[in-house]
C-alpha positions in Angstrom: 22.9 53.8 6.3 20.4 54.2 9.2 19.4 57.5 10.3 19.5 58.3 14.4 15.3 59.1 15.3 15.3 62.2 17.2 14.6 62.1 20.5 11.3 64.5 20.2 10.0 61.6 18.1 10.7 59.0 20.4 9.4 60.8 23.0 6.3 61.4 20.9 6.0 58.1 20.2 6.0 57.0 23.6 3.3 59.5 24.8 1.2 58.1 21.9 1.5 54.6 23.0 0.6 55.1 26.4 -3.2 55.8 25.7 -3.5 52.9 23.7 -1.6 50.7 26.0 -4.1 51.9 28.7 -7.1 51.8 26.5 -6.2 48.1 25.7 -5.9 47.2 29.6 -9.2 48.8 30.2 -10.9 47.1 27.4 -9.7 43.6 28.3 -10.8 44.5 32.1 -14.2 45.4 31.0 -14.1 42.3 28.9 -13.1 40.0 31.5 -15.8 42.0 34.1 -18.7 42.0 31.6 -18.1 39.0 29.1 -18.7 39.1 25.6 -22.0 41.1 24.3 -24.9 39.3 24.6 -24.7 37.1 27.7 -26.9 36.5 29.8 -27.6 38.3 33.4 -27.0 35.0 34.9 -23.6 34.4 32.6 -22.4 38.0 33.1 -22.6 37.2 36.7 -20.9 34.3 36.5 -18.2 35.8 33.9 -17.3 38.4 36.7 -16.8 35.4 39.4 -14.1 34.0 36.9 -12.5 37.7 37.3 -12.6 37.3 40.8 -11.0 33.9 40.9 -8.1 35.2 38.9 -7.6 37.8 41.2 -7.6 35.5 44.0 -5.0 33.1 42.2 -3.1 35.7 41.4 -3.0 37.1 45.1 -2.7 33.6 46.6 0.0 32.6 44.4 3.0 34.6 46.0 0.8 35.2 49.8 1.7 31.2 49.9 5.0 32.0 50.8 4.2 34.2 53.7 2.8 31.5 55.7 4.3 29.6 57.8 3.7 26.0 55.8 6.6 23.0 55.6 7.2 22.4 51.8 4.6 19.4 51.6 1.7 21.8 52.3 3.5 24.5 50.0 3.7 22.5 47.0 0.1 20.7 47.8 -1.3 24.5 48.0 0.3 25.3 44.5 -1.1 22.2 42.8 -4.5 23.0 44.1 -3.7 26.5 42.5 -2.9 25.1 39.2 -6.1 23.1 39.5 -8.0 25.8 40.5 -6.4 27.7 37.5 -7.6 25.1 35.0 -11.2 24.9 36.8 -11.9 28.7 36.3 -10.3 28.2 32.8 -13.1 25.8 31.9 -15.7 27.9 33.3 -14.9 30.6 31.2 -15.1 27.7 28.2 -19.1 27.2 29.6 -19.4 30.7 29.7 -18.4 31.7 26.5 -20.6 28.1 24.9 -23.6 29.3 26.8 -23.5 26.4 28.5 -27.3 25.3 30.3 -24.9 23.5 32.4 -24.6 26.3 34.5 -28.1 27.1 34.9 -28.7 25.2 38.3 -25.7 26.6 39.9 -24.4 23.3 41.4 -21.3 22.7 39.7 -19.8 25.9 40.0 -20.7 26.1 43.8 -19.5 22.3 44.7 -16.2 23.7 42.5 -15.5 26.3 45.0 -16.4 24.6 48.0 -14.1 21.7 46.7 -11.4 24.1 46.2 -11.6 26.0 49.2 -12.0 23.1 51.7 -8.8 21.8 50.0 -7.1 25.2 51.0 -8.2 25.4 54.0 -7.0 22.0 55.3 -3.6 22.3 53.7 -3.7 25.3 55.4 -3.7 23.6 58.5 -7.8 24.1 59.6 -11.0 26.0 59.5 -9.7 27.4 62.5 -6.8 29.1 60.3 -7.0 32.2 58.7 -7.8 30.4 55.7 -11.6 29.9 56.8 -12.2 33.5 55.5 -11.9 32.1 52.0 -15.4 30.2 53.5 -16.8 33.8 53.1 -15.9 34.5 49.4 -17.4 31.1 48.5 -20.8 31.2 50.6 -21.5 34.8 49.7 -20.7 33.9 46.0 -23.2 30.7 46.1 -26.1 32.7 47.6 -25.8 35.9 45.5 -25.9 33.5 42.2 -28.1 31.0 43.4 -30.2 31.6 46.3 -31.0 29.7 49.4 -30.5 26.2 48.1 -26.7 25.4 46.9 -25.6 28.0 49.6 -27.4 25.7 52.2 -25.8 23.0 51.0 -22.1 24.6 50.8 -22.8 25.5 54.7 -23.6 21.9 55.6 -20.5 20.6 54.2 -18.7 23.5 55.6 -20.2 22.6 59.2 -19.8 19.1 59.0 -16.2 19.1 58.2 -15.3 22.1 60.7 -17.2 19.8 63.3 -15.1 16.8 62.0 -12.0 18.4 62.6 -12.9 20.4 65.5 -13.7 17.0 67.3 -10.9 15.2 66.2 -8.5 18.2 67.1 -7.0 18.7 70.3 -9.2 21.8 71.2 -12.4 20.0 70.6 -15.7 22.1 70.6 -15.0 25.9 71.3 -16.7 29.5 71.2 -14.4 30.1 68.1 -16.3 27.1 66.0 -19.9 28.6 67.3 -18.8 32.1 66.0 -17.8 30.8 62.7 -20.4 28.9 62.2 -23.2 31.2 63.4 -21.4 34.1 61.5 -21.2 32.2 58.5 -24.8 31.5 58.6 -25.7 34.8 59.3 -23.9 36.1 56.0 -25.5 33.2 53.7 -29.0 33.9 55.3 -28.5 37.6 54.4 -27.0 37.3 51.3 -29.6 34.7 50.2 -32.4 37.0 51.5 -30.7 40.3 49.1 -30.7 37.8 46.2 -34.3 37.3 46.5 -34.8 40.8 47.2 -33.0 41.3 43.9 -34.6 38.8 42.2 -38.3 39.7 42.9 -37.4 43.4 41.9 -35.6 42.4 38.4 -38.8 40.6 38.2 -41.5 43.3 39.0 -39.0 45.6 36.8 -39.4 42.5 33.8 -43.5 42.8 34.6 -43.0 46.7 34.0 -41.1 46.7 30.8 -43.7 43.9 29.5 -46.5 46.1 30.0 -44.9 49.3 28.5 -43.8 47.0 25.6 -47.7 46.2 25.5 -48.7 49.8 26.3 -46.9 51.2 23.3 -47.8 47.8 21.0 -51.7 49.0 22.1 -50.6 52.5 21.5 -49.2 51.9 17.7 -52.5 49.8 16.9 -54.6 53.0 18.1 -52.7 54.9 15.4 -53.1 52.9 12.6 -56.1 54.0 11.7 -57.9 57.4 11.8 -61.7 56.3 11.1 -63.3 56.7 14.3 -65.7 53.3 14.1 -62.7 51.3 13.8 -60.1 53.3 16.6 -63.5 52.0 18.6 -63.5 48.9 17.6 -59.6 48.9 18.2 -59.5 50.2 21.9 -62.2 47.5 23.1 -60.1 44.6 21.1 -56.2 46.2 22.5 -57.9 46.7 26.0 -58.9 43.1 26.4 -55.5 41.7 25.3 -53.5 44.4 27.3 -55.4 43.4 30.3 -55.4 39.6 29.8 -59.3 39.9 29.6 -62.1 37.5 28.8 -64.2 40.8 27.7 -63.9 44.5 26.9 -66.6 47.0 26.2 -66.6 50.5 25.1 -69.4 52.1 25.3 -69.6 56.5 24.2 -72.9 58.3 24.2 -72.4 59.7 20.9 -76.2 59.6 19.9 -79.5 61.1 22.0 -81.0 58.0 21.3 -78.8 55.8 22.8 -74.9 54.6 23.5 -72.8 53.5 20.6 -71.2 50.2 22.0 -68.1 48.3 20.9 -67.3 45.1 22.8 -64.5 42.3 21.8 -65.1 39.2 23.9 -65.0 35.3 23.8 -67.9 33.3 23.3 -71.3 32.9 25.0 -70.0 36.5 26.9 -71.7 39.7 26.7 -72.4 40.6 30.6 -70.3 43.8 30.7 -72.5 45.2 28.3 -75.0 46.3 30.6 -73.2 47.4 33.3 -71.2 49.9 30.7 -74.7 51.3 29.8 -75.7 51.8 33.2 -72.5 53.8 34.1 -73.3 55.8 31.1 -76.5 56.6 32.2 -75.6 57.6 35.4 -73.7 60.5 34.0 -71.2 60.4 36.5 -67.6 60.2 35.7 -66.1 57.8 38.0 -64.5 54.4 37.7 -66.8 51.1 38.7 -65.6 47.8 40.4 -66.6 45.0 41.2 -68.4 44.1 44.4 -68.4 41.0 46.1 -71.8 39.4 44.9 -69.8 39.5 41.6 -68.7 36.5 40.7 -66.3 37.7 37.6 -63.7 40.4 38.2 -64.5 43.9 36.2 -63.5 47.5 36.7 -64.6 50.4 34.2 -62.8 53.3 33.7 -64.1 56.6 32.3 -63.2 57.9 29.2 -63.2 61.9 28.1 -62.3 62.2 24.8 -62.3 66.1 23.9 -64.2 66.7 21.0 -66.2 64.2 21.3 -68.7 62.3 23.7 -67.8 60.9 27.2 -67.8 57.2 27.5 -66.6 54.3 29.7 -64.3 51.4 29.2 -64.3 48.3 30.7 -63.2 45.3 31.4 -64.0 41.6 32.6 -62.4 38.7 33.7 -63.5 34.9 34.1 -65.2 33.6 36.8 -63.4 33.4 40.1 -60.3 35.1 38.3 -58.0 36.9 40.7 -59.4 40.9 40.8 -57.4 43.6 39.0 -54.1 45.0 41.2 -53.2 48.5 41.5 -50.6 48.2 38.8 -53.2 46.7 36.2 -55.4 49.5 36.5 -52.7 52.5 36.5 -51.8 50.7 33.1 -55.8 50.6 32.0 -55.8 54.2 32.9 -52.5 55.2 30.9 -53.8 53.1 28.0 -57.4 54.7 28.4 -55.9 58.2 28.1 -54.1 57.5 24.9 -57.2 56.0 23.5 -59.0 59.2 24.3 -56.6 60.8 22.7 -56.9 58.3 19.7 -60.3 59.0 19.7 -59.8 62.9 19.4 -57.7 62.3 16.3 -60.0 60.5 14.9 -63.0 62.9 15.6 -60.9 65.9 14.2 -59.7 63.9 11.0 -63.8 63.1 10.6 -64.6 66.8 11.0 -62.0 67.8 9.0 -63.0 65.2 6.3 -66.4 66.1 6.2 -65.4 69.6 5.9 -63.4 68.6 3.0 -66.3 66.9 1.4 -68.3 70.1 1.5 -65.9 72.4 0.4 -65.6 69.4 -2.8 -69.4 69.8 -3.1 -69.3 74.0 -2.6 -66.5 73.6 -5.5 -69.0 71.7 -7.6 -71.6 73.9 -7.0 -69.0 77.0 -8.0 -68.2 74.9 -10.9 -71.6 74.4 -12.0 -72.7 78.4 -11.2 -69.7 79.3 -13.0 -70.3 77.0 -16.2 -74.2 78.7 -15.9 -72.6 82.2 -16.0 -70.7 81.7 -19.0 -74.0 80.3 -20.6 -75.9 83.2 -19.8 -72.8 85.4 -21.1 -73.2 84.0 -24.2 -76.5 84.0 -24.3 -76.0 87.4 -23.5 -73.9 88.1 -26.4 -76.3 86.5 -28.4 -79.1 88.5 -27.5 -77.5 91.7 -27.9 -76.0 90.3 -31.5 -80.0 89.7 -32.4 -81.1 92.7 -30.9 -78.7 94.9 -33.1 -79.6 92.9 -36.5 -83.6 93.6 -35.4 -83.1 96.9 -34.9 -81.1 97.3 -37.5 -83.7 95.7 -40.1 -86.5 98.8 -39.6 -83.5 101.4 -39.2 -82.1 100.3 -42.3 -85.6 100.4 -44.0 -86.2 103.8 -42.7 -83.1 105.1 -43.7 -83.5 103.7 -47.4 -86.8 105.0 -48.3 -86.1 108.0 -46.7 -82.8 108.5 -48.8 -85.3 108.0 -51.9 -88.0 110.6 -51.2 -84.6 112.6 -50.6 -82.9 111.4 -53.7 -85.6 111.2 -56.5 -88.5 113.0 -57.2 -91.6 110.7 -57.1 -95.5 111.4 -57.2 -97.6 111.7 -54.6 -98.9 108.3 -54.5 -95.5 107.0 -54.1 -94.5 109.5 -51.5 -97.6 108.6 -49.4 -96.6 104.5 -50.2 -92.9 105.7 -48.9 -94.0 107.3 -45.8 -96.6 104.5 -44.6 -93.3 101.8 -44.8 -91.1 104.9 -42.7 -94.3 104.6 -40.7 -94.8 100.7 -40.2 -91.0 100.3 -39.5 -90.8 103.0 -36.8 -93.6 101.5 -35.3 -91.8 98.4 -35.7 -88.6 99.8 -34.0 -91.0 101.0 -30.6 -92.2 97.5 -30.5 -88.3 96.2 -30.8 -87.5 98.8 -28.1 -90.5 97.8 -26.0 -89.9 94.3 -26.4 -86.0 94.7 -24.8 -87.6 96.7 -21.8 -90.1 93.8 -21.2 -86.8 91.7 -20.5 -86.6 93.7 -17.3 -90.6 93.0 -16.2 -90.1 89.3 -17.1 -87.0 88.5 -14.9 -89.2 90.2 -11.9 -92.4 87.9 -12.9 -94.2 91.2 -14.0 -95.0 90.5 -17.7 -98.4 90.8 -18.8 -99.6 89.1 -22.1 -101.9 90.4 -24.7 -103.8 88.0 -27.0 -104.9 89.8 -30.3 -105.4 88.2 -34.1 -103.6 89.3 -37.0 -103.9 89.2 -40.5 -101.1 87.1 -42.2 -101.6 88.4 -45.4 -101.2 92.4 -44.1 -97.9 90.9 -42.1 -96.1 89.5 -45.6 -97.2 92.6 -47.6 -95.8 95.0 -44.6 -92.8 93.0 -44.9 -92.4 92.5 -48.6 -92.5 96.7 -48.5 -89.8 97.0 -45.5 -87.5 94.6 -47.8 -88.6 96.1 -51.6 -86.0 99.0 -51.0 -82.9 97.0 -50.3 -84.0 94.8 -53.3 -84.1 97.5 -55.7 -80.2 98.6 -54.2 -79.1 95.3 -55.5 
């Protein structure tokens, strides 16, 4: 069972198909006009003339019926249109295959000329309205290939028009002269415009090539941040960019003399003294060669912020062409980027130096921290030792004092214990004085007192000091 589709569904589907259809037509026309992607400008122009031929064939097919031609001429005209369609199809195939046979322009120019002459002769000659076809073919030849092929076409048309005019009943007249002169002027104008277009395209290609070379040289500058390497790269890229024999970069970074980086061929070096002289002059201006100099050169000032000013010079071989204004502008643009590269390298060097300084300072701080930790440990040990040393005489004093208070001793023993207590008190006093002398040692004001002592008395007093402790054990 089949169901009837709603009318709204059919209407909406048709509306959806219309944009697709129009988009397909636009894509087809774009393909016919532009050709497939990747075609060269020359073949793309040929592709456009292929589309123009198809339009002409489509228009001429019904238009021939409007002319008052006998059947034989009409059949011959349609036969020529068929041949023109086959010819246009073959040209399309040559374009698709990127054939080199279309490079010189003679194949399509001669083919268009033969077809145009055939249509004109069948239509009644050059004096009929069919002669307008000539303007299309000659304009096409002039726009595509310039003077050569177009003048050949003009010569063929002129000879055939002259022959038909002389053999005709009217003979030479003003129409022949007007046709010939107008056709010649049109071709000359179109060829001139085509030459100007080629000159403009060549100039644009040169500008693009210079821009590409400038970008490559700029990328080479950004490959490193070492200032000495950057200077060497500037000299090398300047020489390569300008196609020179020698390039020299001079920077007055040292009070003792300029820093020079050169990139030159074998046996060169004539630019170096000129750059040094420019640096010594102290004037930030460009220097160019004079008539007495056989080698063309130009020296451009370089002012890198954060770095000393200098110059970049380039020199060509003897008797070479001087530097043109576009080349000078290209050099100035590159030198501006070189100045930025030098500034970045200088900033990087400054940051790197500061980083090394910070690392050294950090190392010094780490060493000082370790030293402080050692001093702190020494302080702890010193306090422990002092506490121990102070505790020893205090223990003796306390022990003998307790003995005197706890036991009844005779006078001799009491006098002995009091002597020990007095000796340990003096020892305690000396220890406290030694601690106070540390401040004098730090201030460098300590006074040494050299004196002799009896070792036997030292040992005897030491034995008395510790005898109380020993007795408690």
